[in-house]
C-alpha positions in Angstrom: -33.0 18.3 22.9 -29.3 18.3 23.3 -26.8 16.0 25.1 -23.1 16.6 25.3 -20.2 15.3 27.3 -16.8 17.0 27.7 -13.8 14.8 28.2 -10.4 15.5 29.8 -7.1 14.4 28.5 -3.8 14.2 30.5 -0.3 14.7 29.2 0.2 11.0 28.6 -3.1 10.8 26.6 -1.8 13.6 24.3 1.3 11.5 23.4 -1.1 9.0 21.8 -1.5 11.4 18.9 -5.2 12.1 19.1 -7.4 13.1 22.0 -11.2 13.8 22.2 -12.6 16.8 24.0 -16.4 16.6 23.4 -19.0 14.3 22.0 -22.7 14.9 21.7 -26.1 14.8 20.0 -28.8 17.4 19.3 -32.3 17.1 17.9 -33.7 20.4 16.7 -37.4 20.4 15.8 -38.7 22.5 13.0 -39.1 26.1 14.0 -37.1 25.6 17.2 -34.4 28.2 18.3 -30.8 27.5 17.4 -28.2 27.0 18.8 -29.4 25.3 21.9 -27.9 26.4 25.3 -25.9 24.3 27.6 -22.6 24.3 25.7 -19.3 24.9 27.5 -17.4 28.2 27.1 -15.8 28.4 23.7 -18.4 26.2 22.0 -21.6 28.2 22.0 -22.0 30.7 19.1 -24.5 32.9 17.4 -25.3 31.8 13.9 -24.9 35.3 12.5 -21.5 35.7 14.1 -20.0 32.3 13.7 -17.0 31.1 15.7 -13.5 29.7 15.6 -12.5 26.6 17.5 -9.1 25.4 18.7 -9.9 21.8 17.7 -11.4 19.7 15.0 -15.0 18.7 15.1 -16.7 16.0 12.9 -20.5 16.3 12.6 -23.0 14.0 11.1 -26.5 15.2 9.9 -28.5 12.0 10.4 -31.9 13.6 9.6 -33.1 17.0 8.3 -30.8 19.5 6.8 -29.2 22.9 7.1 -26.6 25.3 5.8 -22.8 25.8 6.4 -20.2 28.3 5.5 -16.6 29.1 6.5 -13.5 31.0 5.7 -13.0 28.8 2.6 -16.5 27.9 1.7 -19.4 30.1 0.7 -22.8 29.1 2.1 -23.6 25.5 1.2 -26.5 23.2 1.9 -26.1 20.4 4.4 -28.2 17.5 3.4 -29.4 14.4 5.3 -26.5 12.0 5.3 -23.8 14.7 5.2 -20.7 14.7 7.5 -18.8 18.0 7.8 -15.5 18.7 9.3 -14.5 21.8 11.3 -10.9 22.9 11.4 -8.9 24.6 14.2 -8.8 28.4 13.7 -11.2 28.3 10.7 -14.1 30.6 11.0 -17.4 28.9 10.4 -21.1 28.9 11.1 -23.9 26.4 10.5 -27.5 25.8 11.5 -30.5 23.6 10.7 -33.2 24.8 8.3 -36.0 26.2 10.3 -38.7 24.3 8.4 -36.9 21.0 8.7 -34.7 20.9 11.9 -32.2 18.2 12.2 -30.7 15.3 14.2 -27.0 15.9 14.4 -24.1 14.1 16.1 -20.7 15.6 16.8 -17.3 14.8 18.2 -14.4 17.2 18.9 -10.8 16.2 18.9 -7.2 17.3 18.3 -3.7 15.8 17.7 -0.9 15.3 15.4 -2.6 12.3 13.8 -5.2 14.5 12.2 -2.7 17.4 11.6 -0.6 15.0 9.5 -3.6 14.0 7.4 -4.4 17.7 6.7 -0.7 18.3 5.9 -0.8 15.4 3.4 -3.9 16.7 1.7 -6.3 13.9 2.8 -8.5 16.5 4.7 -8.8 20.2 3.8 -10.9 23.2 4.9 -11.5 23.7 1.2 -13.6 20.5 1.2 -15.2 20.2 4.6 -18.5 18.4 3.5 -18.7 14.7 2.7 -21.9 13.0 1.5 -21.9 9.5 3.0 -25.7 8.8 3.2 -27.4 7.1 6.1 -25.1 4.7 8.0 -26.2 2.8 11.0 -22.5 2.0 11.7 -21.7 5.7 11.9 -24.6 6.4 14.2 -23.5 3.5 16.4 -19.9 4.8 16.5 -21.1 8.2 17.8 -23.4 6.5 20.3 -20.5 4.4 21.5 -18.3 7.5 21.9 -20.9 9.2 24.0 -21.3 6.2 26.2 -17.5 5.9 26.7 -17.3 9.7 27.5 -20.1 9.3 30.0 -18.6 6.2 31.7 -14.9 7.3 31.5 -13.4 3.9 31.8 -9.6 3.5 32.2 -7.8 4.6 29.0 -11.0 6.0 27.5 -9.1 8.5 25.4 -7.4 5.7 23.5 -10.8 4.0 22.8 -12.2 7.4 21.7 -9.2 8.0 19.5 -9.9 4.7 17.7 -13.6 5.7 17.2 -12.5 9.1 15.6 -10.1 7.3 13.3 -12.8 4.9 12.3 -15.3 7.8 11.6 -12.8 9.7 9.5 -11.9 6.6 7.6 -15.5 5.8 6.9 -16.3 9.4 5.9 -13.4 9.4 3.5 -14.0 6.1 1.9 -17.9 6.0 1.8 -18.1 9.2 -0.2 -15.4 8.0 -2.6 -17.2 4.7 -3.1 -20.6 6.5 -3.6 -19.0 8.6 -6.4 -17.3 5.7 -8.1 -20.4 3.5 -7.9 -22.4 6.1 -9.8 -20.7 4.6 -12.9 -21.0 0.9 -12.2 -19.6 0.0 -15.6 -16.2 1.6 -14.7 -16.1 -0.2 -11.3 -16.8 -3.5 -13.1 -13.9 -2.9 -15.5 -11.5 -2.1 -12.7 -12.6 -5.2 -10.7 -12.2 -7.4 -13.8 -8.7 -5.8 -14.4 -7.7 -6.5 -10.8 -8.9 -10.1 -11.1 -6.9 -10.6 -14.4 -3.7 -9.2 -12.7 -4.1 -11.7 -9.8 -4.8 -14.6 -12.1 -1.8 -13.9 -14.3 1.0 -13.4 -11.9 3.0 -16.3 -13.3 2.4 -15.4 -16.9 4.0 -12.7 -19.2 0.6 -10.9 -19.4 1.2 -7.1 -19.4 -1.0 -4.3 -18.3 -1.3 -3.3 -21.9 -2.6 -6.8 -22.7 -5.2 -6.4 -19.9 -6.3 -3.0 -21.1 -6.7 -4.5 -24.6 -8.8 -7.3 -23.2 -11.1 -4.8 -21.5 -11.4 -2.7 -24.7 -9.6 0.3 -23.2 -6.5 2.3 -24.0 -3.6 1.8 -21.6 -3.8 5.5 -20.5 -7.5 5.3 -19.7 -7.2 2.0 -17.9 -4.3 3.4 -15.8 -6.2 6.6 -15.0 -9.3 4.8 -13.9 -7.4 2.1 -12.0 -5.4 4.6 -10.0 -8.5 6.7 -9.3 -10.3 3.7 -7.9 -7.4 1.9 -6.0 -4.9 4.7 -5.3 -2.1 3.0 -7.1 -1.2 2.4 -10.8 -2.0 -1.1 -12.3 1.8 -1.7 -12.9 2.6 -1.0 -9.2 -0.4 -3.2 -8.2 0.9 -6.0 -10.4 4.5 -5.7 -9.2 3.4 -5.7 -5.5 1.4 -8.9 -6.0 4.3 -10.5 -7.8 6.7 -9.6 -5.0 4.2 -11.0 -2.5 4.1 -14.2 -4.6 7.9 -14.3 -4.6 7.9 -14.4 -0.8 5.6 -17.4 -0.9 7.9 -19.2 -3.4 11.0 -18.4 -1.4 9.5 -19.8 1.8 7.6 -22.8 0.3 9.8 -24.1 -2.5 13.4 -24.8 -3.3 13.4 -22.8 -6.5 16.4 -20.6 -7.1 16.1 -16.8 -7.1 16.8 -16.9 -10.9 13.9 -19.4 -11.4 11.5 -17.3 -9.3 12.5 -14.2 -11.3 11.7 -15.8 -14.6 8.6 -17.6 -13.3 7.2 -14.2 -12.3 8.2 -12.6 -15.6 10.7 -10.1 -14.2 13.1 -8.8 -16.9 16.1 -10.4 -15.1 17.2 -11.9 -11.8 19.1 -8.7 -11.0 16.0 -6.5 -11.6 13.9 -8.9 -9.5 16.4 -8.8 -6.7 16.6 -5.0 -6.8 12.8 -4.6 -6.6 12.6 -7.2 -3.9 15.2 -5.4 -1.8 13.4 -2.0 -2.2 10.1 -3.6 -1.1 11.4 -5.7 1.8 14.8 -4.2 2.7 16.5 -7.6 2.1 17.8 -9.5 -0.9 15.7 -12.6 -1.9 18.5 -14.9 -0.7 18.8 -13.1 2.6 15.0 -13.2 3.1 15.1 -17.0 2.6 18.1 -17.5 4.9 16.4 -15.7 7.8 13.4 -18.1 7.9 
């Protein structure tokens, strides 16, 4: 069984930065022929020959399993709960395993929003497969996209673009969290570290002190913290202190100097410099504009 919808985008839609071209679902029973027919020109392919698309496609193997290979990737197994991303111009082929079949959702899209993520290294044809496990939310997002493509309400491309962004974000974060949570002790250490940083904004407690409390070297704590959060613990602490400084500037009559020393900055000038870099304004100017 296969259901698919093809969606049109006008020139104005394309200025949004992401447009959707196709969305669908297929259920391939064990032993059934693959691919199914009924695809539009440019989408149908023979497994042995593969194909190249002029768009991205994001697919989700909800049940069953299969195989995948591309220009960058030798044949790999697709497992239940895998999402895999196809890239424009990248040769690829995939199919369900004959003895298992699969239930598979897909959505096709293009636009500079995704191009920018590829250019920044968030997405890469060298890593097209993400293991996210079963997610009812992901399934519902694909179903919602199909319903919208079928109904074609006004501004449907903008709604579909939001769904694609949600799917990509979930794909990216779910796999990362699955990997990190395989070592719960490390996750607990980082969460404890984050809590200590938040609790000690108005104390002279340093990142080295927190690492010592956790029984870790500074370098190991920094490495794990950045791996989990995407930023260093020092930057995390400074960002929270500057956020706290905004609160003090707006809710108290404390001088800039008093706030700087209360938040353990090296000097009022250093505090003002960091505040200006973060907000684009000096602390005194920030207060005066309120």
